[in-house]
Each structure stands twice: as structure tokens, then as C-alpha cells.
N, C-alpha and C positions, 0 to 999 in steps of 0.2 A: 452497415458500415462499408466504406470502400475497401478497407484493408481485408475484410472477410471475403468480399466478392473476389478480390484479386487473388488471394491465397487459395480460394476454392477453384478458380480457373487453373492455377498452378497445379493443384492436386489432380484435377481432371486430366490435364495434359500428361503429367507424370504417369498416371495409371494407363492412359492410352498407349504411351510408348514403352510401358513396362520399365520405367526408370525408378528402381526401388529406393535409391538414395534420394532422388527428388521427391518421391512420394512421402518418405519419412520427414524430409525437411518441410514440405508443404503442410503436413499434418501438425508438425510442431508449431509452425507459424500460425496456423488456424487456432491451435490451443492457446497460444499467447494472446491472439486477438480476442478470443472469447474470455480469457482471464481478465483482460483489460476492461471488458464491458461488464464483468461480474457474473457471467454465465458459467458458473463453476462446473456443473455436471457436464456440459458440452465441452468445456476445456479439458476436463479429466479424460473424457472419451477419446478426444483427438490425441492427447499426449500419450495415453496408453497404447493406442494404435501405432503411434510413432515409435514408442519404446520397443514394441514387439518387432517391428521391422528392423530397427537398429540392432537389436540382439541377433536377429536372423542373419543379417549381412555383416555382423561383427564390426559395426561402426561405433567404436567406443566414444568418440567425440560427440556424435549425435545422441548416443545413449546417455552420456553424462549431462548434456544440456537438458534433455527431456526429464531426467530424474530431478534436476534442479527446479524445473517448472512444476512438476508434480508436488514437490515440496512446498513451493510457493502457494499452490492451491490448498494444500493441507493446512498450512498456517492460517490462511484466510478463513477456512470453514471451521476453525477451532480444533484442529487435530494435530497439535505440535509433536506428539510422539511419532505419528506417522511421518510427519515432515522430517523429523530427525533421522528416521530410517532412510528416507530418500537422499538426504544430504550426505549421510555417511557413505552410502553407495557411490555417490558422485565423487566424494573425497577419495575413496579407495581407487576409483577409476583414474582420477587425475594423477595419483601417485604412481599407478601402474604405467601411465603414459608419460610420466615425468614432466607433466605440464604444470609449471608453477603458477601460471596465471589462473587456471581453473582451480587449482588447489586453494589459492587465496580466496577465490569466490566462494568455494564450498565451506571454507572455514568461517567466512563472514556470515553465511547463511546459517551455519550451526550456532554461531554466536547469537543470531537473532532468535533462534528457537530456544536456546538456554535462557535468554532474557525473558521470553514469554513464559517459560516454565518457572521463572523466579530463581533459577540457579545462577546467580550473578557471577560467582567466581569462575564457573565454567565459561560463561559468556565472555568475561574479560579475557580469559586465557585464549579463547579462540580468536577474538578480535585482535589481540596483541600478536598472535602468531601470524594472522593474516596481514597485519601491518608490517611485520618484519619481512615477510615474503615480498610484499609490494615494494618496500624500500630496496630490497636486494635486486629485484628485477626492474627497478625504476618505473614502477607502475604508480604514477602520481594520483591518478583517479582512484585506484584501489586503496592507496594510503589514506586519501581523504574520506572514502566511504568507511574504512575501518575506524577512523576517528569518530565519525558520526555514530557508529555503533557503540563505541566506548562512551560517548556522551550520553546516549540513551540509557545505558546501564547506570551511569552516575545519576541521571534524572530519576530512574526507577528506584534508586536507593536514597532519593531525596537529597543527594549531594549536588545541589543546583550550582554552586560556585564552580565545582570541578567540571560539571557539564558545560558551563559557559566557556571556560578556558579551552576545553577540547573543541567546542564548536567554532570558536574564534580561530583556532589553529587550522581547522578544516577549511574555513573560508579563505584563509591565506593561500592554501594549496590550490583550491579551486580557482581563485583569481589568477594565480600564476599560470595555470594551464587553460585559462579562458573557458572554464566549464560552467556555463550559466546554470545548468540544472543542479550541479553540486552547490553552487552559491545560493540558489533559491532554497534548496533543502536545508542548508545550514541556517540561513536567516529565518526560515519557518520554524526550525527547531528551537532557535533562541526565543522566538515569539512564544513557543509552547512553554518554555521555562518560565518566562515572565507571567504568562497566563496562569500557570500552576501556582505561582507565588502571589496571585491576585494583584499583580502590578499591570493593570489592564492598559494603561496609557503606553507603557513601554512595550507591552506585547503588540499593541496596534502599530507602533512605529516599525517593528520588525516584520509583522505581517504585511504592512504596506510596502516595505522594501521587497519582500518576497513576491508580492503581487505584481509590482512593477517589472520584476525580472521575468515572471511567467508570462506577462503580457508582451514584453519585448521579444521573447523567444517564441511566442505563438503557441505556448503550451496551455490550451484551454482547460484541460483537466486540472492542472495544478492551479490555474487561475481560479477555477470554481472552488477548489479546496481552500485557498487563501481567503476568498470572499466569505466562505462559510465560517472560517475561524474568526474573521473580523466581526461577523455577526454575533458569534459567541461572546466576544469581549463586551460588546454593547449590551447583550442580554444579561450578562453577569452584573452589569451596573444598572439594570432596570431601564435601559434606554431602548425601549421596545420598538419604537418606530424605526430607528436606525438599524436595529437588529433584523427586523423583518425585511427591510430594504436589501440588506446584504444576503439574507437567506434566499429571497426571491431571485436575486441575481445568480446566486450559486445554483439554485434549483433549475433555472432556465439553461445554464451552461451544461449541467449534468445530463439534461435531456436532449441536447443537441445530437443530431444523428452522427456527426463525426466524433463526438465525445462518448456518448453512451455509457456514462459512469453511473451505473445503478447502485454501486456501493455508497457513493456520496449522495445520490438522490435519496436513498433511504434514510441516511443519517440526517440530511437536511430537513426532510419531512418530519422526522422525530423532533428535531429542534423547533420547527414551526409549531408542532403540537404542544411542546412545552410552553412556548410563548402564548399561544391561545389559552392554555390552561391558566397561566398567571393572569391573563386578561379576564378570566372568567367566562370565556366563550367556549363552553365545553363541547357543543356540537361540532364546531370547527376543529377543536382539538382531537376529538374522536375520529373525525374524517381523516385528518392528517396522519394520526397514528395508524389507522387501518390501511391507508395507502402505503405507509412505510412498511408495515408488516407484510403486505402482499408482495412487495419487492424483495424484502429480506428472505421471505420463505421461498420465493422463486429462485433466487440466486444462492441459497444456502448460507446466508450470512447469519450464523447462529449467535455470535456474540452480541451484535447490534439488535438482533431480533429479541433477545432476552431483555435488553434494556428497554426496548419499545413496549414489550408486553407489560413490564413493570409500570411504566408510565400510564399505559392505557388502563391497567387494573386500578391504579390510584384514582384516575378520573371517575371510573365507574363507582368506586367505593365512595368517593366524595359526593357524587350526586345520587348515591344510594341505589344504583342499578346493578345489583350484585350478580344478576344472571347474564 
């Protein structure tokens, strides 16, 4: 990826001229780039090196940002308790620095963790506190993101009507500030609600709107995710040809050098395996599942790895190949 090459050159230069701040920043940037491509172990390595330097030079701002990204990695690899520890440290630093913007971000991140842990009241409290701070400092984007978090809690509690109301409010905020990314996320999340309700036609309408925004903004990663979800709606209605078409489009995007989205690549390969299983094409299903597992093991995607293993085991059981 060009971003990785660029940040590596930044790191080399910073080390050459003994610029410790620049070195820490370059390491953090590399960590974020590796995180975006799903290379978790490499992301952690770079963030930890950045964190050590930030601590040595007493750069609290850099330290806080790195703690946040280490938390993000921990969430992805299925270690929410570890993530919570990182985010709490970031929150404490933000309060020491009296930085309300970072405090709001840390509170949202903690809300995400509590939602993953299923402690929804804690999640709500953190999202609401984050939203209050955002409103106080007139951080409209932060306010919208806090609303998205609250909507996800409502969805997790199966209160879909409440989730839809919150998402619609978030869209209005993101439209006011011309935030295409926030609009796309809101539309996508509404699509998710309708998909969970098995209202696949409505879900497709919103995924299509989200897809159009991701295309217009040039966000290929989000475009691939939206195409994959569109495939899932067709799969749920046994429209396998249409599902496969969208899955293949999503897979192609995830493998593009400038995207490198191995998380989505693994999930889409699992989806394709499911499709071939339903078609009775078990050899193709096994090949797809094994390809997904190879990626998921490489990047440490344990949650999706478990799902893929279950699907693969089912196919082997069905064709009586127990070994």
C-alpha cells in the first residue's frame, strides 16, 4: 500500500535525524495503516513502539492517540477487556490535559466496548456523556457519532424503532456539516436494521444509498462493504445469482492493493462458502471456507474465524468427512 510505503519513509527519515516526536508519529501512522489492512500483529507492534517513545518524551497527546488505536486493535481481535483498559487510560489522559474533544472520543470508544460486552446501560451512559460534551464544544461530527453508538445499543437490545429514530437524527447532523462518511454510515446502519428485521427490500434501498455515497466519495473500502451487504440481502431471499455477483464485486474490491481489506475479504469468502453450500457445491464451499480461514488466522480475526470454522465443520459433517 502506498500509505505504508509513505509512512515507512517518514519513519526512516525521523530515525536518521533523531526526531523522536516524528518517529513516534510515523510509527503510529504505520500502526493505523496496518490496522486498516487487517494486519493486527504488525499494527500492535508499531503502536507499542510509538507508545513507548511517547511515554519517554512525555507526549501525552501522542500517547493518548496510540492508546486509542491499541484499543481498536484489541476490539477487533476479540479482547474487549484489554480494549477497555486502553480506552480508560486514554480517557484519564484527556482529563489530565483538559482536552474535551479527546475525552469525548474516549467515552465513545468505551461505549463501543461496553456494547460489545453486552453491558448496555454502561454503553448508553458513555455515549450520552460523549454526546453532551460534543454539544458543549459544538463538535457536530462527535455528536453524530455518539448518536450512531446509541443507535447500535438500541439495535443490540432489539429496540429497532428507537435505533431508526436515532439514526435518522444522526443523518440530519451529518447532512448539515456535509459529512459524507457519517451519512454513509448512518444509511448503512439503517439498512442493517431492516436486514435484521428480514425486510430485505427496505434494507437494499438503504444499502444502495450508502453504496452511492461511498462511490461518490471514492471510499472503496466502504463501497466493498456495502456491496457485500447487498449480497447478503439477496442470499437471504435465495437469490443466489445476484448474491454471488455482489459478493464477487466486494471480494475484488477488498483485494485491491489500495484497499487491502482482509477483514472484509475473509467475511466475503465465508459468505461465498455459504452460498456454494446451499447450492450443494461442497468442494467449492470448502475451498472458499479454507481461504477465509487462512486470512482470518493470519490477521487474528478470531470472531469471524470461529464462524467460518463452524460452517466448514457443518459441510464436512454433511458429506460425512469427519476427519
